[in-house]
C-alpha positions in Angstrom: 48.3 33.0 59.9 51.1 31.2 58.0 51.1 34.1 55.5 51.6 36.6 58.2 54.4 34.6 59.8 56.0 34.3 56.4 55.7 38.0 55.8 57.3 38.7 59.2 60.1 36.3 58.5 60.8 38.0 55.2 60.9 41.4 56.9 63.2 40.0 59.6 65.6 38.6 57.0 65.6 42.0 55.2 66.5 43.7 58.5 69.2 41.2 59.3 70.7 41.6 55.9 70.8 45.4 56.2 72.2 45.1 59.8 75.1 43.0 58.7 76.0 45.4 55.9 76.1 48.5 58.0 79.2 50.7 58.2 81.0 50.8 61.5 80.6 53.8 63.8 83.7 55.5 65.0 84.1 55.0 68.8 83.8 58.1 70.8 83.3 59.1 74.4 81.7 56.3 76.5 82.4 53.8 73.8 86.1 54.3 74.1 85.8 53.9 77.9 84.1 50.5 77.3 86.9 49.4 75.0 89.7 50.6 77.3 88.2 48.8 80.3 87.7 45.6 78.3 91.2 45.5 76.9 92.7 46.2 80.3 90.7 43.5 82.1 91.5 41.0 79.4 95.2 41.7 79.6 95.4 41.7 83.4 93.3 38.6 83.8 95.5 36.8 81.2 98.7 37.8 83.0 97.4 36.8 86.4 96.1 33.4 85.3 99.4 32.7 83.5 101.3 33.5 86.7 98.9 31.1 88.6 99.8 28.4 86.1 103.5 29.1 86.5 103.3 29.0 90.3 101.4 25.7 90.4 103.7 24.0 87.9 107.1 25.4 88.8 106.9 26.6 92.4 104.4 24.3 94.2 106.6 21.2 94.2 105.6 17.7 93.3 103.1 17.3 96.2 100.5 19.6 94.7 101.2 20.9 91.2 97.6 21.1 90.1 94.1 21.1 91.6 90.5 21.3 90.7 90.3 24.9 91.7 93.2 25.6 89.3 91.4 23.7 86.5 88.2 25.7 87.1 90.0 29.0 87.3 91.7 28.4 83.9 88.4 27.1 82.4 86.7 30.3 83.6 89.4 32.5 82.0 89.3 30.7 78.6 85.9 32.0 77.5 86.5 35.5 78.9 88.7 36.8 76.1 86.4 35.5 73.3 83.5 37.2 75.1 85.5 40.4 75.0 86.0 40.0 71.3 82.2 40.1 70.7 82.0 43.1 73.1 84.6 45.0 71.1 82.8 44.1 67.8 79.6 45.6 69.3 81.4 48.9 70.1 82.0 49.4 66.4 78.3 49.0 65.8 77.1 51.6 68.3 77.5 50.0 71.7 77.7 52.9 74.1 76.9 55.5 71.5 74.3 58.2 71.8 71.5 58.6 69.3 73.2 61.6 67.8 76.2 59.4 66.7 73.9 57.0 64.7 73.2 57.9 61.1 69.6 59.1 60.5 67.1 56.4 60.0 69.5 53.6 60.8 69.0 53.2 64.6 66.7 50.2 64.3 69.3 48.3 62.3 72.2 49.2 64.6 70.1 48.1 67.6 69.7 44.6 65.9 73.4 44.1 65.1 74.5 45.4 68.5 72.1 43.2 70.4 73.2 40.2 68.4 76.8 40.7 69.5 75.6 41.4 73.1 73.8 38.1 73.1 77.0 36.2 72.1 79.0 38.2 74.8 76.5 37.4 77.6 76.2 33.7 76.8 80.0 33.3 76.9 80.6 35.6 79.8 78.0 33.9 81.9 79.7 30.5 81.4 83.0 32.2 82.4 81.5 33.6 85.6 80.0 30.3 86.7 83.3 28.5 86.3 85.3 31.2 88.1 82.9 31.1 91.0 83.2 27.3 91.1 87.0 27.7 91.4 86.5 30.2 94.2 84.1 27.9 96.0 86.6 24.9 95.8 89.4 27.1 97.2 87.2 28.3 100.1 86.0 24.7 100.9 89.7 23.8 101.2 90.0 26.5 103.8 87.0 25.4 105.8 87.4 23.1 108.8 83.7 22.7 109.5 80.8 21.3 107.6 78.7 24.4 108.3 80.7 26.6 106.0 81.2 23.8 103.5 77.5 23.3 103.2 76.9 27.0 102.7 79.4 27.3 99.9 78.2 24.1 98.1 74.6 25.1 98.6 75.3 28.4 96.8 76.9 26.5 94.0 73.9 24.3 93.6 71.6 27.3 93.5 74.0 28.8 90.9 73.9 25.7 88.8 70.1 25.5 88.9 69.8 29.1 88.0 72.2 28.7 85.0 70.2 25.7 83.7 66.9 27.6 84.0 68.3 30.7 82.3 69.7 28.6 79.4 66.4 26.8 79.0 64.5 30.2 78.9 67.1 31.6 76.5 66.7 28.8 74.0 63.0 28.3 74.1 61.6 31.8 74.6 61.9 32.8 70.9 61.7 30.8 67.7 64.0 31.1 66.0 66.6 32.2 68.6 67.7 35.3 66.5 64.2 36.6 67.1 65.4 37.7 70.5 67.3 40.5 68.9 65.4 40.7 65.7 61.7 40.2 66.6 60.6 40.3 62.9 62.3 37.0 62.2 59.8 35.0 64.2 57.9 35.1 67.5 58.6 34.8 71.2 56.7 32.5 73.6 58.1 34.3 76.6 57.8 38.1 76.3 61.0 39.8 77.4 62.7 36.5 78.1 66.1 38.1 77.8 65.3 40.7 80.4 63.9 38.1 82.8 67.0 35.8 82.7 69.3 38.9 83.0 67.7 39.9 86.2 67.7 36.3 87.6 71.3 35.6 86.6 72.6 38.9 88.1 70.8 38.4 91.4 72.1 34.9 91.9 75.6 35.8 90.8 75.7 38.6 93.3 74.5 36.3 96.1 77.3 33.8 95.3 79.8 36.6 95.2 78.8 38.0 98.6 78.8 34.5 100.1 82.3 33.7 98.7 83.6 37.1 99.9 82.2 37.1 103.4 82.6 33.4 104.4 86.5 33.4 104.3 86.5 36.1 107.0 85.0 33.6 109.5 86.9 30.6 108.2 90.4 32.2 108.3 89.9 33.4 111.9 90.1 29.8 113.1 93.2 28.9 111.2 96.8 28.8 112.4 98.0 31.4 110.0 100.0 34.6 110.5 97.7 37.6 111.0 99.1 39.5 108.1 98.6 36.6 105.8 95.0 36.2 107.0 94.2 39.8 106.3 95.8 39.7 102.8 93.9 36.6 101.8 90.6 38.0 103.2 91.2 41.2 101.3 91.9 39.4 98.0 88.9 37.1 98.3 86.8 40.1 99.3 87.3 41.6 95.9 84.3 39.5 94.9 82.2 42.2 96.7 83.3 44.7 94.1 82.4 42.3 91.4 79.0 41.8 92.8 78.6 45.5 93.2 79.4 45.9 89.5 76.8 43.3 88.7 74.1 45.0 90.8 74.6 48.4 89.1 73.6 47.0 85.8 70.2 46.0 87.2 69.1 49.6 86.6 69.7 49.3 82.8 68.1 45.9 81.9 64.7 47.5 81.2 66.3 49.4 78.3 66.5 46.1 76.4 62.9 46.8 75.5 63.7 49.2 72.7 60.0 49.6 71.9 59.2 51.0 75.3 62.6 52.8 75.8 63.8 53.8 72.3 65.9 56.8 73.4 69.6 56.4 73.8 69.2 52.6 73.8 72.7 51.9 72.5 74.2 54.1 75.2 72.2 52.2 77.9 73.2 48.9 76.4 76.8 50.0 77.0 76.2 50.4 80.7 75.0 46.8 81.1 77.9 45.4 79.2 80.5 47.6 80.9 79.4 46.4 84.4 79.2 42.8 83.2 82.8 42.8 81.9 83.9 44.4 85.1 82.3 41.7 87.2 83.8 38.9 85.1 87.3 40.4 85.0 87.5 41.2 88.7 86.2 37.8 89.5 88.9 36.1 87.5 91.7 38.2 89.0 90.4 37.8 92.6 90.2 34.0 92.1 93.8 33.7 90.9 95.6 36.2 93.1 95.9 34.1 96.4 98.1 31.3 94.8 100.6 34.0 93.7 101.9 34.4 97.2 104.6 31.9 96.5 105.8 34.0 93.5 105.9 37.2 95.6 107.8 35.4 98.4 110.3 34.1 95.8 110.9 37.5 94.3 110.7 39.7 97.4 111.7 37.3 100.1 109.3 35.9 102.6 109.2 37.8 105.9 107.7 34.7 107.6 105.6 34.6 110.6 106.7 36.9 113.5 107.0 35.1 116.8 105.1 36.2 119.9 106.9 38.2 122.6 107.8 36.0 125.5 110.6 38.0 127.2 113.2 35.7 125.8 116.3 36.7 123.8 116.3 35.3 120.3 119.3 35.0 118.0 120.1 33.1 114.9 121.5 30.1 116.7 118.5 29.6 118.9 117.1 31.1 122.1 119.5 31.5 124.9 118.1 31.1 128.3 120.7 31.6 131.0 120.7 31.7 134.7 117.1 31.0 135.2 116.4 30.8 139.0 119.0 30.4 141.7 120.8 27.3 142.9 118.7 25.7 145.6 120.3 23.8 148.4 121.5 20.4 147.3 121.4 21.2 143.6 119.9 23.6 141.1 119.8 24.8 137.6 122.9 26.7 136.6 122.4 26.9 132.9 119.3 26.2 130.7 119.6 26.8 127.0 117.7 25.8 123.8 120.0 24.4 121.2 119.9 25.4 117.5 118.2 22.1 116.6 114.8 23.8 117.1 113.1 24.3 113.7 109.8 25.6 112.5 108.2 23.8 109.6 106.8 26.5 107.3 103.5 25.8 105.7 103.3 26.3 102.0 100.3 28.1 100.3 98.5 24.9 99.6 99.0 23.5 103.0 98.3 26.7 104.9 94.8 26.7 103.4 93.9 23.4 104.8 92.5 23.0 108.3 93.9 19.5 108.5 97.5 20.8 108.7 99.0 21.5 112.1 102.0 23.6 113.0 104.6 21.4 114.8 107.6 22.8 116.7 110.2 20.6 118.2 112.4 22.1 120.9 115.4 20.3 122.4 116.5 21.6 125.8 119.7 20.8 127.6 119.8 21.2 131.4 123.1 21.2 133.2 122.9 20.6 137.0 125.5 21.5 139.6 125.7 20.8 143.3 125.5 23.9 145.6 128.7 22.9 147.5 130.7 23.6 144.4 131.7 20.0 143.7 131.9 18.6 140.2 128.6 18.2 138.5 126.6 15.0 138.7 129.3 12.3 138.8 132.2 14.0 140.5 134.7 11.1 140.1 134.8 11.2 136.3 134.2 14.9 136.0 131.3 14.1 133.6 128.2 16.3 133.2 124.8 14.9 133.8 122.7 16.1 130.9 119.0 15.5 130.5 117.0 16.1 127.3 113.3 16.8 126.7 111.5 17.0 123.4 108.5 19.4 123.6 106.0 19.1 120.8 103.5 22.0 120.5 
């Protein structure tokens, strides 16, 4: 038995040595698409996260410069670009290539080196996705005003955490040594197809969390005092998680090709599909997570249109709302002039305040009422010719 294991190990070492000395394959066709998408997502996610950091530090003011959702978002972005590095390395060793592009008799070795880089990519990418979804969950919890939605979100994160822990355990104990996952001749595997099992489990749970985080805000935001246009924009941005989960679900149809013994044809091309949809899921998730805080930046550059007031039949101008000649002058006295002075102010909610259900919109209105007797005498105190003014403060 020991002699057989030793022989397998020597064969595995020989395969590993050959695999790491292979010449690169010129990217063509689908491989170029994988590279282009990966570079684009890496650049866009970096720009958007950098803008998020700028907004939080420079534009949010001293009351809220940084939060746990920001920390999680940045922590989720940090591993993403290194994971893309391993993805790009895999493309130069056949990821996405058809069998005809691989030199004759070398497919087995290219499969080994390609799967090794895929393993590194998926390990790092999965950590990035978990942290990004944590940031999204914290942001949505800040929006929620009820424990019902809060429990749903945190319940999903608990499930995600348990799933991640189980997947990591299976990943590290299924094969001995670990490189036997992509080079079976190096050792043996206790759990057959462990990589495929954790890929299915991880994808399903990530999709569940994405759908929950995308749908829940639609119900939460409907109950908030927020301009309708802003509600719809935030809902649309958070809803991008649906596209990320859709990308994740598409790759479910390609995981079985990891079994190169059973599915040897065009294996590298099929690997490319799983990796392409994985990087799409991760990149879209990072961008969707960091877009909502950028509203402040857009308002600063383009000017905030603000919330449009409801129609009440009153004439509004810059100095206030002028209400004149409301009603007649009843016998013995009446209202001759009612106006709202320009001391009325709306207190605009910032991005971080508008997402909290504990904030209220307060509007103070000062109204001056001048009374006049119907017999035409001087108002109020006729002797001194003084006006009798009364003031109310209306808080709504």
